[in-house]
C-alpha positions in Angstrom: -56.1 11.1 -5.1 -56.7 9.9 -8.6 -59.9 11.9 -8.9 -58.1 15.1 -7.7 -55.3 14.6 -10.1 -57.7 14.1 -13.0 -59.7 17.2 -12.0 -56.7 19.4 -11.6 -55.2 18.1 -14.9 -58.4 18.8 -16.8 -58.6 22.3 -15.4 -55.0 23.0 -16.4 -55.4 21.4 -19.9 -58.5 23.4 -20.6 -57.0 26.7 -19.3 -53.8 26.4 -21.3 -55.2 24.8 -24.5 -58.2 27.2 -24.8 -55.8 30.2 -24.5 -53.6 28.7 -27.2 -56.5 28.3 -29.5 -57.7 31.8 -28.8 -54.2 33.2 -29.3 -53.7 31.3 -32.5 -56.9 32.9 -33.9 -56.4 36.3 -32.4 -52.7 37.2 -32.6 -52.6 37.3 -36.4 -55.2 40.1 -36.2 -52.7 42.4 -34.4 -51.0 44.5 -37.0 -47.2 44.8 -37.3 -46.4 48.4 -38.4 -42.8 47.4 -39.3 -44.2 45.7 -42.4 -43.7 47.5 -45.8 -47.4 48.3 -46.1 -47.1 50.9 -43.4 -44.0 52.6 -44.8 -45.6 55.7 -46.3 -46.5 59.2 -45.4 -49.8 59.9 -43.6 -52.4 61.7 -45.7 -52.7 64.3 -43.0 -49.8 65.6 -41.0 -51.1 66.1 -37.5 -48.9 67.8 -34.9 -47.5 65.3 -32.3 -46.1 66.2 -28.9 -43.7 63.6 -27.6 -43.6 63.7 -23.8 -40.5 62.3 -22.0 -40.6 62.3 -18.1 -37.2 61.7 -16.5 -35.8 61.5 -13.0 -32.1 60.8 -12.6 -31.7 59.4 -16.1 -28.3 60.9 -16.9 -27.1 57.6 -18.5 -29.9 57.3 -21.0 -31.5 60.7 -21.6 -29.1 62.0 -24.2 -29.3 59.0 -26.7 -33.1 58.9 -26.1 -33.6 62.6 -26.9 -31.1 62.4 -29.8 -33.1 59.6 -31.4 -36.4 61.4 -30.9 -35.0 64.5 -32.6 -34.0 62.4 -35.6 -37.5 61.1 -36.5 -38.4 61.3 -40.2 -41.6 63.2 -39.5 -42.0 67.0 -40.0 -44.6 68.1 -37.6 -43.7 67.3 -34.0 -42.2 68.6 -30.8 -40.4 66.9 -27.9 -41.2 68.0 -24.3 -38.7 66.6 -21.8 -39.5 66.9 -18.1 -36.7 67.0 -15.6 -38.6 65.6 -12.6 -36.6 66.7 -9.5 -33.5 65.0 -10.7 -30.4 65.1 -8.4 -28.0 64.1 -11.1 -27.1 65.8 -14.4 -30.4 64.9 -16.2 -31.6 68.5 -16.4 -28.2 69.8 -17.5 -28.0 67.2 -20.3 -31.6 68.0 -21.4 -30.7 71.7 -21.7 -27.5 71.0 -23.6 -29.4 68.8 -26.1 -32.1 71.4 -26.5 -29.4 74.1 -27.3 -27.6 71.9 -29.9 -28.0 72.6 -33.6 -29.5 69.1 -34.1 -32.5 70.0 -31.9 -33.8 72.5 -34.6 -35.9 74.2 -31.8 -38.1 71.1 -31.4 -37.0 70.3 -27.9 -38.6 72.0 -24.9 -37.3 71.4 -21.4 -39.5 71.7 -18.3 -37.9 71.5 -14.8 -40.1 70.3 -11.9 -38.5 71.3 -8.6 -41.3 70.3 -6.2 -43.9 67.5 -6.3 -47.5 68.6 -5.2 -49.2 66.4 -2.6 -51.4 63.5 -3.8 -49.4 63.1 -7.1 -47.1 60.3 -8.3 -43.9 62.0 -9.7 -44.0 60.5 -13.1 -47.7 61.1 -13.6 -47.3 64.7 -12.5 -44.4 65.2 -14.9 -46.5 63.8 -17.8 -49.5 65.9 -16.9 -47.3 69.0 -16.6 -45.9 68.4 -20.1 -49.3 67.8 -21.6 -50.4 71.1 -20.3 -47.7 72.8 -22.4 -48.2 70.6 -25.4 -49.4 71.9 -28.8 -50.0 68.5 -30.5 -53.1 67.0 -31.9 -51.6 63.7 -30.6 -49.7 63.1 -27.4 -47.1 60.4 -27.3 -46.0 59.4 -23.8 -42.8 57.5 -23.6 -39.9 56.8 -21.2 -36.4 58.3 -21.0 -34.7 55.0 -21.8 -36.6 54.0 -24.9 -34.7 54.0 -28.2 -36.7 55.1 -31.4 -36.0 54.3 -35.0 -36.5 57.3 -37.3 -39.6 55.9 -39.1 -41.6 54.8 -36.1 -43.8 57.9 -35.5 -44.6 58.2 -39.2 -45.7 54.5 -39.4 -47.7 54.8 -36.2 -49.6 57.8 -37.6 -50.3 56.0 -40.9 -51.7 53.1 -38.9 -53.8 55.4 -36.6 -55.2 57.2 -39.6 -56.1 53.9 -41.4 -57.8 52.5 -38.2 -59.4 55.8 -37.1 -57.7 55.0 -33.8 -57.8 57.2 -30.7 -55.1 55.4 -28.8 -52.2 53.4 -30.3 -49.9 51.2 -28.2 -46.7 49.9 -29.7 -45.0 46.9 -28.0 -41.3 47.5 -27.6 -38.5 45.0 -28.5 -36.9 44.0 -25.2 -33.1 44.3 -25.1 -31.9 41.3 -23.1 -28.3 40.6 -22.3 -28.4 37.9 -19.7 -30.2 34.5 -19.3 -31.9 35.7 -16.2 -33.6 38.5 -18.0 -34.7 36.3 -20.8 -36.1 33.7 -18.4 -38.1 36.3 -16.4 -39.3 38.3 -19.4 -40.4 35.1 -21.2 -42.5 34.3 -18.2 -43.9 37.8 -18.0 -44.9 37.7 -21.6 -46.5 34.3 -21.2 -48.4 35.6 -18.2 -49.3 38.8 -20.0 -50.7 36.9 -23.0 -52.6 34.6 -20.7 -54.2 37.4 -18.7 -54.6 40.4 -21.0 -55.5 39.0 -24.4 -54.1 41.8 -26.6 -56.0 40.5 -29.6 -59.3 41.5 -28.0 -58.2 45.1 -27.2 -59.8 46.4 -30.4 -63.2 44.9 -29.5 -65.2 47.6 -27.9 -67.5 45.1 -26.2 -64.7 43.5 -24.1 -62.9 44.8 -21.0 -59.5 43.9 -22.4 -57.4 47.1 -22.5 -53.7 48.0 -23.1 -51.2 50.6 -22.2 -47.4 50.5 -22.4 -45.2 53.2 -20.9 -42.7 53.0 -23.8 -45.3 54.1 -26.4 -48.8 55.4 -25.5 -50.0 57.6 -28.3 -53.4 59.2 -27.7 -55.4 61.9 -29.4 -55.4 65.1 -27.5 -59.2 65.2 -27.6 -59.4 61.7 -26.2 -56.8 62.5 -23.5 -58.9 65.5 -22.4 -62.2 63.6 -22.5 -61.0 60.9 -20.0 -59.9 63.6 -17.6 -56.2 63.8 -18.4 -53.5 62.3 -16.2 -55.1 64.3 -13.4 -57.6 61.4 -13.1 -54.6 59.0 -12.6 -52.5 61.2 -10.3 -51.9 58.5 -7.7 -51.8 55.4 -10.0 -48.6 53.4 -9.7 -49.3 51.5 -13.0 -50.2 54.6 -14.9 -49.6 53.3 -18.4 -52.1 50.4 -18.1 -54.6 52.6 -16.3 -54.5 55.2 -19.0 -55.4 52.3 -21.4 -58.2 51.2 -19.1 -59.9 54.6 -18.8 -59.7 55.1 -22.6 -61.2 51.7 -23.3 -63.9 52.1 -20.7 -64.9 55.4 -22.3 -65.3 53.4 -25.6 -62.6 55.2 -27.6 -60.9 53.2 -30.4 -57.9 51.5 -28.8 -55.4 49.5 -30.8 -52.1 47.7 -29.9 -49.5 46.8 -32.6 -46.2 45.1 -33.0 -43.3 46.8 -34.6 -40.2 44.5 -34.4 -37.4 46.8 -33.2 -39.0 50.2 -34.2 -38.7 50.9 -30.5 -36.5 49.0 -28.0 -35.8 49.1 -24.3 -33.5 47.5 -21.7 -36.2 46.9 -19.1 -34.1 45.3 -16.4 -30.7 43.9 -15.7 -30.7 40.3 -14.7 -33.5 38.2 -13.1 -33.4 40.3 -9.9 -33.7 43.4 -11.9 -37.1 42.2 -13.1 -38.0 41.3 -9.6 -37.1 44.8 -8.3 -39.0 46.5 -11.1 -42.2 44.6 -10.5 -42.0 44.9 -6.7 -43.3 48.4 -7.1 -46.2 47.4 -9.3 -47.6 44.0 -8.3 -49.5 45.0 -5.1 -50.8 48.0 -6.9 -52.1 45.9 -9.8 -54.0 43.9 -7.2 -55.5 47.1 -5.7 -53.4 46.8 -2.6 -55.6 44.0 -1.3 -53.7 41.3 0.7 -56.3 38.6 0.1 -56.2 39.1 -3.7 -52.4 38.9 -3.6 -52.5 35.6 -1.6 -55.2 34.2 -4.0 -53.2 35.4 -7.1 -50.0 33.8 -5.8 -51.8 30.5 -5.2 -53.4 30.7 -8.7 -50.1 31.5 -10.3 -48.4 28.5 -8.7 -51.2 26.2 -9.6 -51.5 27.4 -13.2 -47.7 27.4 -13.9 -46.3 24.7 -11.7 -49.2 22.3 -11.8 -48.5 20.9 -15.3 -44.9 20.1 -14.4 -45.8 18.6 -11.0 -48.8 16.7 -12.5 -46.7 14.9 -15.2 -44.3 13.8 -12.5 -46.9 12.8 -9.8 -49.7 11.3 -12.0 -49.6 7.8 -13.5 -50.8 6.4 -16.8 -53.7 8.2 -18.5 -53.8 10.7 -15.6 -50.7 12.3 -17.2 -52.5 13.2 -20.5 -54.2 16.5 -19.4 -50.9 17.7 -17.8 -49.0 16.8 -21.0 -51.6 18.8 -23.0 -51.1 21.8 -20.7 -47.3 21.6 -21.0 -47.5 21.2 -24.8 -49.8 24.3 -24.9 -47.3 26.2 -22.8 -44.4 25.2 -25.0 -46.4 26.4 -28.1 -46.7 29.8 -26.4 -42.9 29.9 -26.0 -42.4 28.9 -29.6 -44.8 31.6 -30.7 -43.0 34.3 -28.6 -39.7 33.3 -30.1 -40.9 34.8 -33.5 -41.4 38.2 -31.8 -38.4 38.3 -29.5 -34.9 36.9 -29.1 -36.0 34.4 -26.4 -35.4 30.8 -27.7 -38.2 28.3 -27.1 -36.0 26.2 -24.8 -36.5 28.8 -22.0 -39.7 26.9 -21.5 -37.7 24.5 -19.4 -36.9 27.3 -17.0 -40.6 28.1 -16.5 -40.8 26.5 -13.0 -37.9 28.7 -11.8 -39.4 31.9 -13.1 -42.8 30.9 -11.6 -41.2 30.7 -8.2 -39.5 34.0 -8.7 -42.7 35.7 -9.8 -44.6 34.2 -6.8 -41.8 35.6 -4.6 -42.2 39.0 -6.3 -46.0 39.1 -5.7 -45.5 38.4 -2.0 -42.5 40.7 -1.7 -44.5 43.5 -3.2 -47.3 43.0 -0.7 -45.1 42.6 2.4 -42.8 45.5 1.5 -45.7 47.9 0.7 -47.5 47.0 3.9 -44.3 47.1 6.1 -43.4 50.5 4.6 -47.0 51.7 4.7 -46.5 52.9 1.1 -44.4 52.6 -2.1 -41.0 54.2 -2.4 -39.9 54.8 -6.0 -36.9 56.8 -7.2 -36.4 58.4 -3.8 -40.0 59.5 -3.2 -42.4 57.7 -0.8 -46.1 57.6 -1.6 -48.3 56.7 1.4 -50.4 53.6 1.1 -53.6 55.5 2.3 -53.2 58.0 -0.6 -52.4 55.2 -3.1 -55.6 53.4 -2.1 -57.7 56.5 -2.4 -56.3 57.3 -5.8 -57.0 53.9 -7.4 -59.0 54.0 -10.6 
């Protein structure tokens, strides 16, 4: 028993401490475009097409479009896609487009029918890109709030870095403790698994994509096959980042404080519901990978807490190192979000909820033989065939 406790503790200590060291060295290399050095005009003024797919977003679409139309950049268009909405989304889009504040920048496309072998959102973005005139395409969501200077700053950064793809991390709007607990865990897991500081390295497989702000050169978008390549991808934002990185284009991710912000979910179960659609897809719809990932998740995140309690004497040291490393991640995240470091103490609860979400995603997808999202069912067989 003592040997097993030592071995498990050493694995956990090494895993968490090594990631802390790597993050401490790597995270400062990620630029923050909210800093004063990026507050200037780009030397060139490329045309940007901002693409906003929306299905049944009548609550959020007007403020989102209004903020996009108020950007302090002079060469852009907004293309809003009403993707088979059954509420007033399309009507609101048309009203905003006809208002004096639109200045003719807003184009509305109505999709009434979804072709076979397409995810609805991916098809909406592909359709809009077909009609876009920009040198850059900025894919965003209908519930994202933009500050006026964000596009200008992103273009200045892209110009300075000669980037082909720029991903901006949004500020999460969180109103309840459950949201903060789950999003804190998600960010910890994301940092542990995706290593955003290595995205700029062309010799690594680390890649990035965020649905709130994926800005890609039109030539790059065309070169990777457009969204047609990803037509049945559930996690389309990350997969766009993956194909761009695999094609060895220059990919960058940046911070931006609250240049863009989003209310991702309402409450802890809101996060669970949002991720239920995605998790089995992330694991390529393979049950054995889901079971293994759940076991790994529990070991990595509950192990340090259980080990400190179960071990004795010096056996507790590696578990304490793992816990201290985890706490440092929470402290580091508190500088970039409104989540206080003491949410670390809720980490075991969020671990169990995330394990539940992984299994829920698998069982629901297998039981339904597909994924149902926003009223459309996508058969599992087609989803598996469409994996990239």
